[in-house]
GUVEX-904911 format. One record per residue (C-alpha): residue number from 1; x, y, z negated. Coordinates in pm, 1 decimal, decimal comma, padded with zeros to 6 digits. Last residue first. Layout:
N
NUM;X;Y;Z
...
END
This chain:
395
395;10699,7;11878,9;-09485,5
394;10616,6;11908,7;-09853,4
393;10251,7;11917,8;-09930,0
392;09960,9;12156,1;-09962,7
391;09696,7;12067,9;-09713,2
390;09435,2;12241,2;-09508,7
389;09444,7;12199,4;-09132,1
388;09141,7;12375,0;-08992,1
387;08875,3;12144,2;-08859,9
386;08883,2;12085,8;-08486,2
385;08679,6;12332,2;-08281,7
384;08318,6;12239,4;-08207,6
383;08264,3;12252,0;-07833,1
382;07975,2;12469,0;-07729,8
381;07673,0;12270,0;-07633,0
380;07544,9;12052,4;-07352,0
379;07408,0;11730,4;-07493,2
378;07660,1;11448,1;-07489,5
377;07751,5;11212,6;-07211,1
376;07772,6;10834,9;-07258,3
375;08101,0;10699,3;-07134,8
374;08050,6;10475,8;-06831,9
373;08408,5;10436,3;-06730,2
372;08758,7;10419,8;-06879,0
371;08665,9;10236,8;-07199,9
370;09007,8;10191,3;-07362,0
369;09115,5;09826,3;-07373,7
368;09449,8;09856,8;-07192,7
367;09548,7;10192,3;-07343,8
366;09457,3;10073,6;-07694,4
365;09648,5;09749,4;-07640,9
364;09951,8;09948,2;-07528,7
363;09941,0;10148,8;-07852,7
362;09906,6;09823,4;-08047,1
361;10206,7;09682,9;-07861,0
360;10410,6;09985,1;-07967,4
359;10330,2;09919,4;-08333,4
358;10426,6;09552,8;-08297,9
357;10756,5;09646,6;-08134,7
356;10827,7;09898,6;-08409,7
355;10763,0;09629,4;-08672,3
354;11020,2;09398,2;-08508,2
353;10883,8;09061,8;-08395,9
352;10918,6;09136,9;-08023,8
351;11282,8;09246,0;-08050,2
350;11420,1;09249,8;-07693,8
349;11083,6;09229,9;-07515,9
348;10868,2;09468,4;-07721,4
347;11177,6;09685,7;-07766,2
346;11204,6;09749,9;-07393,5
345;11510,8;09589,7;-07235,0
344;11813,7;09807,3;-07191,1
343;11941,3;10097,5;-06984,7
342;11643,6;10329,8;-07010,1
341;11611,5;10288,6;-07388,5
340;11982,9;10350,8;-07444,2
339;12066,7;10693,7;-07575,3
338;11712,9;10819,7;-07642,7
337;11663,5;10525,8;-07878,0
336;11939,6;10621,1;-08117,0
335;11845,3;10985,8;-08148,6
334;11479,0;10893,2;-08193,4
333;11544,1;10670,2;-08494,7
332;11209,5;10496,5;-08526,2
331;10875,6;10507,6;-08708,2
330;10544,4;10476,2;-08526,4
329;10198,4;10574,5;-08648,9
328;09916,0;10443,0;-08434,2
327;09594,3;10523,4;-08251,4
326;09471,8;10835,6;-08429,9
325;09144,6;10932,1;-08263,8
324;09057,1;11294,3;-08196,5
323;08904,5;11579,2;-08401,5
322;09244,5;11712,6;-08501,2
321;09168,6;11784,5;-08867,0
320;08930,3;11502,8;-08953,9
319;09114,7;11253,2;-08732,2
318;09450,0;11334,3;-08890,7
317;09328,6;11321,8;-09250,6
316;09128,7;10999,9;-09219,5
315;09399,7;10821,4;-09013,2
314;09709,3;10907,0;-09218,3
313;09673,1;10643,8;-09494,0
312;09576,8;10360,1;-09261,8
311;09820,1;10447,9;-08984,0
310;10111,6;10430,6;-09223,8
309;10379,4;10670,9;-09349,3
308;10497,2;10548,0;-09689,3
307;10835,3;10427,3;-09557,4
306;10935,8;10771,5;-09433,6
305;11292,7;10733,9;-09304,4
304;11265,2;10647,9;-08934,9
303;11401,0;10983,5;-08823,5
302;11144,9;11033,5;-08548,3
301;10850,7;10963,2;-08776,6
300;10592,8;10964,1;-08502,6
299;10219,3;11013,5;-08488,2
298;10026,1;10884,3;-08187,9
297;09720,4;11085,1;-08085,0
296;09413,8;11019,0;-07873,5
295;09224,3;11217,5;-07611,4
294;08947,5;11127,9;-07365,8
293;08678,2;11111,9;-07633,9
292;08783,5;11458,5;-07752,8
291;08677,1;11598,0;-07417,0
290;08909,6;11734,1;-07150,2
289;08746,5;12040,3;-06993,2
288;09055,2;12259,6;-06967,5
287;08941,9;12445,6;-07281,6
286;08930,8;12113,4;-07467,2
285;09293,1;12057,4;-07360,6
284;09383,5;12395,5;-07508,5
283;09206,4;12314,1;-07836,2
282;09387,4;11979,0;-07853,1
281;09717,9;12159,8;-07797,7
280;09637,6;12398,2;-08083,8
279;09575,6;12098,7;-08310,2
278;09909,8;11956,2;-08198,4
277;10085,6;12275,2;-08305,1
276;09912,1;12247,7;-08644,5
275;10025,0;11885,9;-08661,7
274;10381,2;12003,7;-08602,8
273;10367,6;12233,9;-08906,4
272;10218,9;11951,3;-09114,0
271;10476,3;11682,3;-09047,7
270;10372,1;11371,0;-08855,5
269;10555,8;11457,7;-08534,0
268;10314,3;11439,8;-08246,1
267;10271,3;11227,8;-07935,0
266;09945,1;11302,2;-07754,8
265;09784,9;11040,6;-07529,7
264;09550,1;11181,9;-07265,3
263;09311,8;10930,9;-07106,3
262;09136,9;10905,0;-06770,6
261;09359,6;11175,5;-06631,6
260;09254,8;11354,4;-06311,4
259;09195,5;11679,1;-06498,9
258;09533,9;11648,7;-06665,7
257;09709,6;11575,2;-06336,0
256;09555,3;11872,8;-06155,7
255;09615,0;12110,9;-06446,0
254;09978,5;12005,6;-06480,1
253;10049,7;12032,9;-06106,1
252;09880,8;12371,4;-06069,2
251;10085,2;12502,8;-06357,8
250;10061,6;12580,0;-06729,6
249;10307,8;12374,6;-06937,1
248;10195,1;12093,1;-07161,0
247;10483,7;11874,5;-07046,3
246;10360,2;11558,6;-06871,3
245;10519,1;11215,7;-06896,6
244;10261,6;11039,3;-06677,2
243;10166,4;10672,5;-06704,2
242;10005,3;10560,1;-06378,0
241;09810,2;10237,3;-06414,3
240;09662,6;09978,1;-06178,4
239;09895,0;10070,3;-05895,9
238;09893,7;10066,5;-05513,9
237;09663,6;10360,9;-05444,2
236;09813,6;10562,3;-05727,8
235;10151,6;10563,2;-05554,1
234;10010,3;10753,2;-05258,3
233;09825,5;11001,5;-05479,5
232;10132,1;11059,7;-05694,2
231;10331,3;11133,8;-05380,8
230;10069,1;11381,8;-05261,1
229;10071,9;11546,0;-05603,2
228;10450,9;11578,1;-05574,5
227;10426,1;11751,6;-05238,8
226;10154,4;11983,9;-05370,5
225;10367,5;12069,4;-05675,8
224;10675,7;12131,4;-05462,5
223;10503,7;12405,4;-05261,7
222;10765,0;12663,2;-05361,4
221;10537,5;12921,3;-05522,6
220;10381,4;12698,0;-05786,9
219;10713,3;12660,0;-05967,1
218;10616,5;12403,8;-06228,3
217;10658,9;12110,8;-05991,0
216;11032,3;12175,5;-05954,5
215;11108,8;11810,7;-06025,9
214;10938,9;11471,5;-05987,7
213;11093,2;11144,7;-06104,0
212;10890,7;10832,4;-06016,7
211;10974,2;10550,3;-06256,0
210;10931,4;10180,6;-06178,4
209;10959,2;09914,7;-06448,4
208;11174,4;09615,2;-06359,2
207;11344,8;09596,5;-06700,0
206;11670,7;09709,5;-06538,1
205;11487,0;10030,1;-06438,0
204;11362,0;10089,3;-06084,9
203;11384,8;10453,0;-05979,4
202;11170,4;10649,3;-05736,1
201;11337,4;10986,2;-05687,4
200;11176,0;11323,9;-05624,2
199;11366,0;11552,8;-05391,3
198;11453,6;11888,6;-05542,9
197;11300,3;12171,1;-05344,9
196;11300,7;12235,8;-04970,8
195;11019,3;11994,9;-04897,0
194;11066,2;11849,6;-04553,4
193;10799,5;11587,1;-04575,5
192;10897,4;11468,9;-04923,8
191;11008,8;11120,5;-04821,9
190;11121,4;10945,1;-05137,0
189;11477,7;10827,6;-05187,1
188;11518,9;10521,2;-05401,9
187;11726,6;10470,3;-05713,1
186;11800,9;10113,5;-05816,9
185;11941,4;10062,3;-06162,3
184;12199,5;09808,6;-06274,4
183;12354,0;10055,2;-06516,9
182;12523,5;10236,1;-06228,5
181;12596,3;10058,0;-05903,4
180;12346,6;10301,0;-05745,3
179;12169,5;10005,2;-05593,2
178;12036,1;10075,5;-05247,7
177;11843,1;10362,3;-05100,2
176;12115,2;10619,8;-05139,1
175;12187,5;10920,2;-05357,3
174;12379,0;11180,1;-05155,2
173;12297,6;11476,7;-05372,0
172;12224,4;11383,1;-05734,7
171;11876,1;11376,8;-05873,0
170;11800,6;11586,2;-06173,9
169;11583,7;11413,4;-06431,9
168;11476,4;11592,0;-06746,6
167;11221,3;11800,2;-06557,7
166;10951,1;11636,3;-06773,0
165;10744,4;11527,2;-06475,0
164;10842,6;11161,0;-06509,5
163;10567,3;10946,9;-06354,9
162;10581,9;10589,2;-06483,5
161;10450,5;10322,4;-06248,3
160;10239,8;10021,3;-06346,7
159;10093,4;09722,3;-06164,5
158;09918,4;09506,4;-06422,4
157;10012,6;09141,4;-06475,4
156;09934,2;09152,5;-06849,2
155;10310,3;09150,3;-06913,0
154;10319,9;09459,9;-06690,4
153;10085,2;09631,3;-06937,4
152;10322,3;09555,3;-07224,9
151;10618,8;09684,0;-07024,2
150;10434,2;10007,0;-06944,0
149;10353,6;10063,7;-07312,0
148;10719,6;09997,6;-07388,6
147;10840,6;10244,8;-07127,9
146;10588,7;10504,0;-07248,9
145;10702,5;10482,5;-07611,1
144;11067,7;10514,5;-07505,6
143;10965,5;10808,9;-07287,9
142;10821,7;10983,0;-07592,8
141;11122,9;10917,1;-07815,9
140;11299,5;11252,8;-07784,7
139;11033,2;11428,2;-07997,4
138;10944,2;11763,1;-07840,6
137;10662,4;11814,7;-08095,2
136;10361,6;11842,7;-07862,7
135;10469,1;11555,7;-07636,5
134;10191,8;11490,0;-07386,0
133;10144,6;11143,1;-07236,5
132;09901,1;11133,0;-06944,3
131;09719,4;10806,9;-06872,5
130;09587,8;10771,4;-06518,5
129;09392,3;10461,0;-06425,4
128;09478,8;10385,5;-06066,9
127;09211,4;10382,4;-05797,0
126;09338,2;10675,9;-05591,5
125;09526,5;10933,8;-05793,8
124;09448,0;11269,2;-05643,8
123;09083,1;11184,1;-05574,1
122;09020,3;11197,6;-05947,0
121;09084,1;11573,1;-05923,9
120;08748,9;11614,2;-05751,2
119;08572,9;11447,7;-06043,6
118;08745,0;11668,2;-06302,8
117;08683,6;11977,1;-06093,3
116;08310,1;11907,2;-06075,7
115;08282,7;11824,9;-06447,2
114;08466,1;12141,8;-06550,1
113;08264,0;12351,1;-06304,8
112;07934,2;12224,7;-06445,3
111;08052,8;12281,3;-06801,5
110;08150,9;12640,5;-06725,4
109;07821,7;12711,2;-06545,7
108;07631,5;12590,7;-06855,6
107;07418,8;12277,4;-06846,0
106;07051,9;12262,0;-06944,7
105;07025,7;11984,8;-06850,8
104;07233,8;11673,7;-06915,6
103;07545,5;11580,4;-06721,4
102;07609,3;11235,0;-06576,2
101;07938,0;11132,9;-06411,4
100;08058,9;10898,0;-06137,9
99;07710,2;10794,5;-06027,6
98;07678,7;10452,9;-05862,5
97;07326,1;10329,7;-05934,5
96;07453,5;10162,4;-06253,0
95;07587,0;10499,0;-06374,3
94;07246,9;10659,5;-06323,8
93;07060,0;10364,1;-06474,3
92;07276,5;10390,7;-06786,8
91;07182,3;10757,9;-06819,5
90;06814,0;10677,9;-06770,1
89;06828,9;10394,3;-07027,2
88;06996,0;10627,4;-07276,6
87;06713,9;10879,1;-07247,2
86;06810,6;11231,4;-07143,6
85;06627,7;11283,2;-06816,0
84;06679,1;11658,6;-06770,9
83;06930,9;11582,9;-06496,4
82;07267,1;11671,8;-06350,9
81;07406,7;11366,5;-06172,2
80;07760,9;11407,2;-06041,8
79;07845,2;11188,6;-05741,5
78;08198,6;11139,0;-05608,2
77;08209,3;11063,0;-05232,0
76;08373,3;10724,1;-05171,8
75;08056,8;10540,6;-05064,3
74;07940,1;10817,4;-04829,5
73;08032,2;10705,5;-04477,3
72;07998,7;10330,1;-04541,0
71;07673,2;10372,2;-04734,0
70;07637,5;10171,8;-05055,5
69;07704,9;10458,7;-05298,6
68;07492,6;10701,2;-05098,0
67;07201,2;10457,1;-05090,1
66;07226,9;10381,3;-05461,2
65;07253,8;10751,9;-05551,0
64;06950,2;10841,1;-05343,2
63;06758,4;10557,5;-05512,7
62;06848,9;10689,3;-05856,8
61;06775,5;11046,4;-05746,9
60;06413,1;10974,9;-05660,8
59;06267,6;10903,4;-05319,0
58;05990,9;11144,5;-05219,6
57;06011,3;11463,2;-05424,6
56;06307,3;11469,5;-05663,2
55;06339,8;11396,0;-06035,0
54;06694,0;11260,4;-06056,6
53;06903,2;11564,8;-05961,2
52;07225,9;11519,4;-05764,1
51;07552,8;11706,2;-05727,5
50;07757,6;11559,8;-05440,5
49;08134,2;11594,0;-05392,7
48;08389,1;11635,8;-05113,7
47;08111,6;11667,9;-04855,6
46;08076,1;11426,3;-04561,6
45;07877,0;11671,3;-04340,9
44;07661,0;11430,9;-04138,7
43;07625,6;11142,8;-04383,7
42;07579,9;11378,9;-04678,4
41;07322,8;11584,7;-04487,6
40;07119,0;11272,4;-04403,5
39;07130,9;11154,3;-04765,1
38;07026,3;11497,0;-04893,2
37;06738,0;11520,8;-04648,7
36;06609,9;11190,8;-04786,1
35;06656,0;11301,6;-05146,3
34;06474,9;11632,9;-05139,4
33;06551,1;12005,1;-05168,7
32;06884,3;12028,4;-04988,7
31;07179,8;12257,0;-05055,9
30;07526,7;12311,5;-04908,2
29;07796,3;12493,0;-05104,7
28;08148,8;12590,4;-04999,2
27;08343,4;12620,3;-05323,0
26;08531,5;12933,3;-05427,9
25;08478,4;12923,4;-05805,0
24;08208,5;13190,9;-05792,0
23;08046,5;12984,1;-05518,9
22;08022,8;12681,6;-05748,9
21;07870,7;12864,6;-06044,0
20;07620,5;13049,3;-05823,5
19;07507,3;12731,1;-05646,5
18;07459,8;12548,0;-05977,9
17;07257,5;12830,3;-06132,3
16;07050,5;12893,1;-05817,9
15;06966,4;12522,4;-05785,5
14;06869,2;12491,8;-06151,3
13;06627,6;12783,0;-06119,5
12;06484,6;12666,7;-05785,0
11;06416,2;12307,0;-05898,6
10;06439,7;12080,6;-05592,0
9;06805,2;11972,5;-05628,5
8;07044,8;11789,9;-05395,1
7;07364,5;11997,6;-05409,8
6;07635,3;11919,7;-05151,9
5;07984,1;12043,3;-05237,8
4;08265,4;12132,8;-04996,8
3;08605,5;12205,9;-05145,7
2;08816,1;12446,5;-05346,2
1;09071,5;12429,1;-05629,1
END
């Protein structure tokens, strides 16, 4: 990822550190030593991102941030404050002035880059809140969970589109723009600007939920990932939520979507060997700059046989060992649901009083009420790895 970054910083040591970190990553860097010059440079150059100190000569960083945020030319430029002002009231003042993120000094080059790339990736998805769903146990029921979460959000009059990047969908040649006459679905063609790979398809399910199918995004050599990211960006501008079925598979597309995600929901089988795999996934996501606060896990009993599996009795163990919040434990027959969940009403609509429906609604409630902005930053330090899984029990 590359771009143009303006750094407004008067401390020579901090300025050299930030400039070095950015240039090593391939960014074009502009620097100014005071707030007024920074505002003028931002208006003239229109950088992709601004890094701003608070304690500046002349007007301080809070006022610079307010002016940039209210200016017609600069209002959409992401602002990252990096400051030694660590009091809660200072941090709150930074967000209130219009900052998109706040990082405390001293900050490591790695942490600076992670924050910069996270903010730049936000531009991919417009104003939509992006929730990525990652299946660490390959449970067939992930899309069923997503469809029901989407349905619950739609009931709250939210505009929602599912993004299927699981490669499970393969469009058929000759699909048209009207009803496919199959299962009451409507499959739309999407203009891919001449992309030679598989054309994504925008499908409307019988429940009214829209699904964008994207394929070939894990082959970074064919340009399909950039085309698909452009489509996601366009759809994000007209939605409140994008729910992304995202395999944890290294690629430009995966990294871009993960870093633009406001929340990452992990679906894991409840058994110990799968929880160890999930712990490794959490470590990988931490490495990509996704904090524990932006992750949560849903445990699944995909055979629907364990009656003693509850959120209450699993929560202390799971959260202690994974280091992220356990939202819900769901129990269902995955083989049954994978056969018909796309062709029927979501469970929360067809059987609203069923226990599964109530569990799925609680997951949707977590997504809807999650604090997507203004999270208080932590002091810069090495991330503490999740506790090692230690348990002796039957799988």
